[in-house]
C-alpha positions in Angstrom: -11.3 -9.4 13.7 -10.7 -8.6 10.0 -11.0 -11.5 7.6 -9.2 -12.0 4.3 -12.2 -10.8 2.2 -12.3 -7.5 4.1 -8.6 -7.0 3.6 -9.0 -7.8 -0.1 -12.0 -5.4 -0.4 -9.9 -2.7 1.2 -7.1 -3.1 -1.3 -9.5 -3.2 -4.2 -10.9 0.1 -3.1 -7.6 1.8 -3.5 -8.2 2.8 -7.1 -5.4 5.3 -7.4 -2.8 2.7 -6.3 -4.3 0.0 -8.6 -4.3 2.5 -11.5 -0.7 3.4 -10.8 0.2 -0.3 -10.8 -1.6 -0.8 -14.1 0.3 2.2 -15.6 3.6 0.8 -14.3 3.0 -2.7 -15.9 1.8 -1.2 -19.2 5.4 0.0 -19.7 6.5 -3.6 -20.1 4.1 -4.3 -23.0 5.7 -1.8 -25.4 8.6 -3.6 -27.2 10.8 -0.5 -27.4 10.4 0.3 -23.7 11.0 -3.3 -22.8 14.2 -3.3 -24.8 15.4 -0.2 -23.1 14.6 -1.7 -19.7 16.4 -4.9 -20.5 19.4 -3.0 -22.0 19.8 -1.1 -18.7 20.0 -4.3 -16.5 23.1 -4.0 -14.4 24.6 -1.1 -16.4 24.3 2.6 -17.2 24.1 3.7 -20.8 24.1 7.1 -22.5 21.4 8.1 -25.0 23.7 7.6 -28.0 24.6 4.1 -26.8 20.9 3.2 -26.4 20.0 4.6 -29.8 22.8 2.6 -31.4 22.0 -0.6 -29.5 18.3 -0.5 -30.2 18.5 1.1 -33.7 16.1 3.9 -32.8 16.1 7.7 -33.3 17.0 10.1 -30.5 13.5 11.5 -30.7 11.9 8.0 -30.2 14.4 7.3 -27.3 13.6 10.6 -25.7 9.9 9.9 -25.8 10.2 6.4 -24.4 12.6 7.5 -21.6 10.2 10.3 -20.6 7.5 7.7 -20.1 9.8 5.4 -18.2 11.1 8.2 -15.9 7.5 9.3 -15.1 6.7 5.7 -14.1 9.8 5.4 -11.9 11.4 2.7 -14.0 14.4 4.6 -15.3 16.5 7.4 -13.7 19.2 9.6 -15.2 22.5 11.0 -14.1 24.5 13.7 -15.8 28.3 13.1 -15.9 30.1 15.8 -17.6 28.2 16.6 -20.8 26.6 13.2 -21.1 23.4 11.9 -19.5 23.5 8.3 -18.4 20.4 6.2 -17.7 19.9 3.3 -15.3 17.1 1.3 -13.9 15.5 3.3 -11.0 16.2 0.6 -8.4 16.6 -3.1 -7.8 12.8 -3.7 -7.8 12.6 -3.0 -11.6 15.3 -5.6 -12.2 13.6 -8.1 -9.9 10.3 -7.6 -11.7 12.0 -8.2 -15.0 13.7 -11.3 -13.7 10.5 -12.7 -12.2 8.6 -12.2 -15.4 11.3 -13.9 -17.4 11.6 -16.8 -15.0 7.8 -17.2 -14.9 7.5 -17.3 -18.7 10.7 -19.2 -19.7 11.4 -21.4 -16.6 15.0 -20.2 -16.0 16.2 -20.4 -19.6 19.2 -18.3 -20.4 18.7 -14.7 -19.5 
């Protein structure tokens, strides 16, 4: 029979998975990335809209989006000549909501 300490020890020995989780959560500490993530809640936006909304350069946006895409937080879709960005899936929005609720106890989102 496996006890809870053995299960915890097994999970702690999965360094690659823990490292990936650490990298994932590090994206939420960067203010620009967090603003991008929050802007994409429930909507798709093109790069120009994100630049205007966040008052950042296209170069800065491109850099931040590359990191967010590599970490499976944001995905893109080309429609005509424009590229639109959305959150990768509902898990990202759930994580954002849980963190907000944890910190601010259900204040206005």
